[in-house]
C-alpha positions as CSV (number, residue, x, y, z in Angstrom):
1,M,75.2,44.2,1.9
2,D,76.2,47.0,-0.5
3,D,79.9,46.6,0.2
4,I,80.1,42.8,0.2
5,G,81.7,42.8,-3.2
6,Q,84.6,44.7,-1.7
7,R,85.2,42.1,0.9
8,C,84.1,38.9,-0.6
9,P,84.9,37.3,-4.0
10,P,81.8,36.9,-6.3
11,S,80.0,33.6,-6.0
12,P,81.1,31.3,-9.0
13,H,77.7,29.6,-9.2
14,P,74.0,29.9,-8.4
15,F,73.7,28.6,-4.9
16,S,71.9,25.3,-4.4
17,M,72.2,23.2,-1.3
18,C,72.4,19.9,-3.1
19,K,74.2,20.8,-6.3
20,S,76.7,23.5,-5.1
21,E,77.3,22.3,-1.6
22,A,76.7,18.6,-1.0
23,A,77.5,17.4,-4.4
24,A,80.6,19.6,-4.7
25,F,82.1,17.7,-1.7
26,G,80.9,14.3,-2.9
27,Y,77.8,13.8,-0.7
28,P,74.6,12.4,-1.9
29,C,71.7,14.8,-1.5
30,E,67.9,14.4,-2.0
31,D,65.1,16.9,-2.2
32,H,61.8,16.1,-0.5
33,K,58.5,18.1,-0.3
34,V,55.8,18.1,2.3
35,T,52.6,20.2,2.5
36,T,51.5,21.6,5.8
37,E,48.0,21.5,7.1
38,D,47.6,25.2,6.2
39,G,48.8,24.7,2.6
40,Y,52.5,25.7,2.6
41,I,54.7,23.4,0.4
42,L,58.0,23.0,2.2
43,S,61.3,21.7,0.8
44,L,63.4,19.3,2.9
45,K,66.9,18.3,1.9
46,R,68.5,15.0,2.9
47,I,72.0,13.7,3.1
48,P,71.3,10.0,3.8
49,H,74.9,9.0,4.4
50,G,78.5,10.2,4.3
51,R,80.9,10.6,1.5
52,F,82.7,7.2,1.9
53,D,79.7,5.1,2.9
54,T,78.6,3.0,-0.1
55,N,75.9,1.2,1.9
56,S,73.3,3.8,1.2
57,T,70.4,1.4,2.0
58,N,71.5,1.0,5.6
59,N,68.4,1.6,7.7
60,T,70.2,1.6,11.0
61,R,71.3,5.2,10.7
62,Q,69.5,7.4,13.3
63,P,67.7,10.3,11.6
64,V,68.6,13.9,12.6
65,L,66.6,17.0,11.6
66,L,68.3,20.3,11.6
67,F,66.0,23.3,11.9
68,H,67.5,26.8,11.1
69,G,67.0,30.1,12.7
70,L,65.3,33.4,11.7
71,M,66.0,34.9,8.2
72,V,68.2,32.0,7.0
73,D,67.5,28.5,5.7
74,G,68.9,25.0,5.7
75,V,72.0,26.1,3.7
76,S,73.3,27.6,6.9
77,W,74.3,24.2,8.1
78,L,76.6,23.5,5.1
79,L,78.5,26.8,4.6
80,G,81.9,25.5,5.6
81,T,84.0,22.5,4.7
82,P,83.1,18.9,5.5
83,K,85.3,19.2,8.6
84,Q,83.5,22.4,9.8
85,S,79.9,22.1,8.8
86,L,77.5,20.3,11.1
87,G,75.5,18.7,8.4
88,F,78.5,17.1,6.8
89,L,80.0,16.0,10.1
90,L,76.8,14.3,11.1
91,A,76.5,12.5,7.8
92,D,80.1,11.3,8.0
93,G,79.4,10.3,11.7
94,G,76.8,7.8,10.7
95,F,73.6,9.8,10.9
96,D,70.8,10.2,8.3
97,V,70.7,14.0,8.1
98,W,67.6,16.1,7.1
99,F,67.4,19.9,6.7
100,A,64.2,21.9,7.2
101,N,63.4,25.0,5.2
102,T,60.6,27.1,6.7
103,R,57.8,28.8,4.8
104,G,58.9,31.9,3.0
105,T,62.5,30.8,2.4
106,N,63.8,30.4,-1.2
107,T,63.0,26.7,-1.6
108,S,59.7,26.8,0.4
109,R,57.8,29.6,-1.2
110,N,55.0,27.5,-2.8
111,H,51.5,27.1,-1.5
112,T,48.4,25.1,-2.5
113,S,46.4,28.3,-3.3
114,L,48.5,31.4,-2.5
115,S,51.4,33.2,-4.1
116,P,54.2,35.1,-2.2
117,K,52.7,38.2,-3.9
118,D,49.5,37.7,-1.9
119,P,49.4,39.4,1.5
120,A,47.6,36.3,2.9
121,Y,50.7,34.3,2.1
122,W,52.6,36.2,4.8
123,N,49.9,36.0,7.4
124,W,51.9,34.0,9.9
125,T,54.4,34.1,12.8
126,W,56.5,31.5,14.5
127,D,53.2,30.3,16.1
128,E,52.3,28.8,12.8
129,I,55.9,27.4,12.2
130,A,55.6,25.6,15.5
131,A,52.0,24.4,14.8
132,Y,52.3,23.4,11.2
133,D,55.9,23.4,9.7
134,L,57.5,21.6,12.6
135,P,55.1,18.6,12.9
136,S,54.9,18.3,9.1
137,V,58.7,17.9,8.6
138,L,59.1,15.7,11.6
139,E,56.4,13.4,10.5
140,L,57.9,13.2,7.0
141,V,61.3,12.2,8.4
142,Y,59.8,9.8,10.9
143,N,57.7,8.0,8.2
144,H,60.5,8.0,5.6
145,T,63.0,6.4,8.0
146,G,60.8,3.5,9.0
147,G,59.2,5.0,12.1
148,Q,62.5,6.0,13.9
149,K,62.3,8.8,16.4
150,V,64.3,11.8,15.3
151,H,67.2,13.6,16.9
152,Y,66.3,17.3,16.6
153,I,68.8,20.2,16.4
154,G,67.5,23.7,16.4
155,H,69.3,27.0,16.3
156,S,67.8,30.3,17.5
157,L,64.2,30.4,16.2
158,G,64.5,26.7,15.6
159,T,64.8,26.3,19.4
160,L,61.8,28.5,20.2
161,I,59.4,26.4,18.0
162,I,60.4,23.1,19.6
163,L,60.1,24.5,23.1
164,A,56.6,25.8,22.2
165,A,55.6,22.4,20.8
166,F,56.9,20.5,23.8
167,S,55.1,22.9,26.2
168,E,51.9,21.8,24.6
169,H,53.0,18.1,24.6
170,K,53.1,18.0,20.8
171,V,55.6,16.1,18.6
172,L,56.9,14.2,21.6
173,H,56.1,10.9,19.9
174,L,58.4,11.9,17.0
175,V,61.4,13.2,18.8
176,R,64.2,11.1,20.4
177,S,66.2,14.0,21.8
178,A,66.5,17.8,21.3
179,V,69.6,19.9,20.9
180,L,69.0,23.7,21.4
181,L,71.8,25.9,20.0
182,C,71.4,29.5,21.3
183,P,68.0,28.7,22.8
184,I,65.6,31.6,22.3
185,A,62.6,31.8,24.6
186,Y,62.7,34.9,26.8
187,L,63.8,38.0,24.9
188,S,63.0,40.9,27.3
189,R,66.6,41.4,28.4
190,T,68.3,41.2,25.0
191,K,71.6,42.9,24.8
192,S,71.1,44.1,21.2
193,K,70.4,47.8,21.3
194,L,69.3,47.7,17.7
195,T,66.7,45.0,18.4
196,R,65.5,46.7,21.5
197,L,65.1,50.1,19.8
198,A,63.2,48.6,16.9
199,A,60.8,46.9,19.4
200,E,60.4,49.9,21.6
201,I,59.5,52.3,18.7
202,F,57.1,49.6,17.3
203,L,59.0,49.7,14.0
204,A,57.8,46.3,12.7
205,E,54.2,47.3,13.6
206,A,54.5,50.5,11.7
207,F,55.6,48.7,8.5
208,H,52.8,46.1,9.0
209,F,50.3,49.0,9.3
210,L,51.6,50.6,6.1
211,G,50.8,47.4,4.2
212,Y,54.1,45.6,4.1
213,H,54.0,41.8,4.5
214,E,57.3,40.2,3.4
215,F,60.5,41.1,5.1
216,N,63.6,40.4,3.0
217,P,66.7,41.2,5.0
218,V,68.5,42.5,1.9
219,G,65.4,44.2,0.4
220,P,63.9,47.7,0.4
221,V,61.9,47.3,3.6
222,A,65.0,46.3,5.5
223,H,66.8,49.3,4.0
224,E,64.0,51.6,5.3
225,I,64.1,50.0,8.7
226,L,67.8,50.5,9.0
227,I,67.5,54.2,8.1
228,Q,65.1,54.5,11.0
229,V,67.3,52.8,13.6
230,C,70.8,53.7,12.5
231,G,70.1,57.4,13.0
232,N,70.3,56.7,16.8
233,P,73.8,57.6,18.1
234,E,73.7,54.6,20.4
235,I,73.3,52.1,17.6
236,D,76.5,50.9,15.9
237,C,75.4,50.0,12.3
238,Y,78.9,49.6,11.0
239,D,78.8,45.9,11.8
240,L,75.1,45.0,11.6
241,F,75.8,41.3,12.2
242,S,77.3,42.0,15.6
243,A,74.8,44.8,16.4
244,V,72.0,42.3,16.2
245,A,73.5,39.0,17.3
246,G,76.6,39.8,19.2
247,P,80.4,39.9,18.4
248,D,81.2,36.4,17.1
249,C,84.7,35.2,18.0
250,C,85.3,32.4,15.6
251,L,84.2,33.0,12.0
252,N,86.6,32.8,9.1
253,T,86.3,35.0,6.1
254,S,85.2,32.4,3.5
255,T,82.4,31.1,5.7
256,T,81.2,34.6,6.6
257,C,81.2,35.5,2.9
258,A,79.2,32.4,2.0
259,F,76.7,33.3,4.7
260,L,76.3,36.9,3.6
261,Q,76.0,36.0,-0.1
262,H,73.6,33.1,0.2
263,A,72.0,32.7,3.6
264,P,69.7,35.8,4.1
265,Q,66.1,34.7,3.6
266,S,62.7,36.3,3.9
267,T,60.3,36.1,6.9
268,S,57.0,37.8,7.5
269,I,56.6,41.3,8.9
270,K,54.0,39.7,11.2
271,N,56.6,37.4,12.6
272,L,58.9,40.4,13.4
273,V,55.9,42.0,15.2
274,H,55.5,38.9,17.3
275,L,59.2,38.8,18.2
276,S,59.0,42.5,19.0
277,Q,56.2,41.8,21.4
278,M,58.4,39.3,23.2
279,V,61.2,41.9,23.6
280,R,58.7,44.4,25.1
281,H,57.0,41.9,27.4
282,Q,58.1,39.1,29.7
283,G,56.8,35.6,29.1
284,I,56.2,33.7,25.9
285,R,52.8,34.2,24.4
286,R,51.0,33.6,21.1
287,Y,50.8,36.6,18.8
288,D,48.9,39.5,20.3
289,Y,46.4,41.1,17.9
290,G,46.5,44.3,19.9
291,N,43.1,44.4,21.4
292,A,40.8,42.2,23.5
293,K,38.2,41.9,20.7
294,D,40.5,40.4,18.1
295,N,42.3,38.3,20.7
296,M,38.9,36.9,21.8
297,K,38.1,36.1,18.2
298,H,41.3,34.1,17.8
299,Y,41.9,32.7,21.3
300,N,38.5,33.0,23.1
301,Q,40.3,35.1,25.8
302,P,41.3,38.8,25.9
303,R,45.1,38.1,26.1
304,P,47.1,35.7,24.0
305,P,47.7,32.3,25.7
306,L,51.0,31.6,27.4
307,Y,53.4,28.9,26.3
308,N,54.1,27.3,29.7
309,L,57.6,25.9,29.4
310,S,57.5,24.5,32.9
311,S,55.0,21.9,31.5
312,I,57.6,20.4,29.2
313,P,57.8,16.7,30.2
314,T,60.8,16.0,32.4
315,H,61.9,12.9,30.6
316,V,62.7,14.5,27.2
317,P,66.4,14.3,26.6
318,M,67.6,17.9,26.0
319,F,71.1,19.4,25.3
320,L,71.3,23.2,25.6
321,T,74.3,25.3,24.7
322,H,74.6,29.1,24.8
323,G,77.3,31.7,24.5
324,G,78.5,34.5,26.7
325,Q,78.6,37.1,23.9
326,D,75.2,36.3,22.3
327,F,73.0,39.3,22.1
328,L,69.8,37.4,21.2
329,G,70.1,34.3,23.4
330,D,71.6,36.6,26.0
331,V,72.9,35.2,29.3
332,P,70.2,36.6,31.7
333,D,67.3,35.4,29.4
334,T,68.9,32.0,28.8
335,R,69.5,31.5,32.5
336,H,65.8,32.3,33.1
337,L,65.0,29.5,30.6
338,L,67.4,27.1,32.2
339,R,66.0,27.7,35.6
340,T,62.5,26.9,34.2
341,L,63.7,23.7,32.6
342,V,66.5,22.3,34.8
343,R,64.7,22.8,38.1
344,S,62.4,19.8,37.6
345,H,64.0,18.0,34.6
346,D,65.4,14.5,35.0
347,S,69.1,15.1,35.6
348,D,70.1,12.2,33.3
349,N,68.2,13.8,30.5
350,I,69.4,17.3,30.4
351,E,72.9,18.8,29.7
352,V,74.0,22.4,29.5
353,L,77.1,23.7,27.8
354,Y,78.2,27.3,28.2
355,V,80.8,28.7,25.8
356,P,81.9,32.1,27.1
357,D,83.4,33.5,23.9
358,Y,80.6,32.5,21.6
359,A,78.0,34.7,20.1
360,H,74.9,33.8,18.0
361,A,76.5,32.6,14.7
362,D,79.5,30.9,16.2
363,F,77.4,27.8,17.0
364,V,76.5,27.2,13.4
365,I,79.5,28.5,11.4
366,G,82.3,28.9,14.0
367,F,85.6,27.2,12.8
368,N,86.1,25.6,16.3
369,A,82.4,24.6,16.8
370,P,83.2,20.9,15.9
371,Q,85.5,20.5,18.9
372,L,83.7,22.8,21.4
373,V,80.0,22.1,20.6
374,Y,79.4,19.3,18.1
375,A,81.6,16.6,19.7
376,P,79.8,16.7,23.1
377,M,76.5,17.0,21.2
378,V,77.1,13.7,19.3
379,D,78.2,12.1,22.6
380,F,74.8,13.1,24.0
381,F,73.0,11.6,21.0
382,Q,74.9,8.3,21.5
383,R,73.8,8.1,25.1
384,H,70.1,8.8,24.2
């Protein structure tokens, strides 16, 4: 981040999803709040209709919820122009568009009793996002739109949480269909040498042990972590974006600058520990507390429970798309996931789109994503 100023012009305004992005292009934008069962106060943004639709009270619009990935927030869906950004395209395409922002991100840092300065505030992983954040925001959208089931779009970590929820037969009554961009489930064969090294040397665990709780990707903890991994001659830290997520083919400079200046968001160190466990071990389990005694206390069994993805109901309409250059949703791990899902799923209710040149970020901010990914995705929505 130190040399962004050399490559990107300074941002002309404080970044706000509604004020600086939606309103700047002429879109209506609303801010909603919802409190999770465990006390986190989350912000949702809503673009209820497109720029040129004056009938803002039209209740026939199908609701869509966009759920972002790790260490970003809902702004990531609006970083390009109206002809590039998925959030704008859906609004202009006749949908009622909602944007989730998970706990710990800039607009969702409030809690009923805790402050982000409290270690207990950061005592969560994606287990809790799946168990609390996801149903809370889905229920708000469902109730606010007259009980309409919601089209769900997740990217990266946003796909893992919906898969986990579906595997336990949760939120099914709220979801009309699910789109998984760069589906993340199995991580044991990730192509990212940086991610693998960090997991193998238990780097997140070390910082957790030292008493760190918040991980800000542009903060001092991230700086110390990079010092640890970038000393390895096999790790190319010149382009961290590609080292972690793969070499994106189709990003333009302005969108990349907007992402680097505004998108990086905090997560918990404990969440990174959980993801590291997934890199080291096959299967998808709840957070491992490291010993049988603590696992028994939390789960009443010595090992964390598995999320059994083969138990996902076969009638749920699902659209999955992945890229050949993605280091996180890498091809071998994604094919393992697809074999698990496609083998028994109703053929009319599942579609898979493979984009050979795409890496992780191309699916959200790629300049040609509207043609390659979003158009077939909207066709899928219209059939379901």
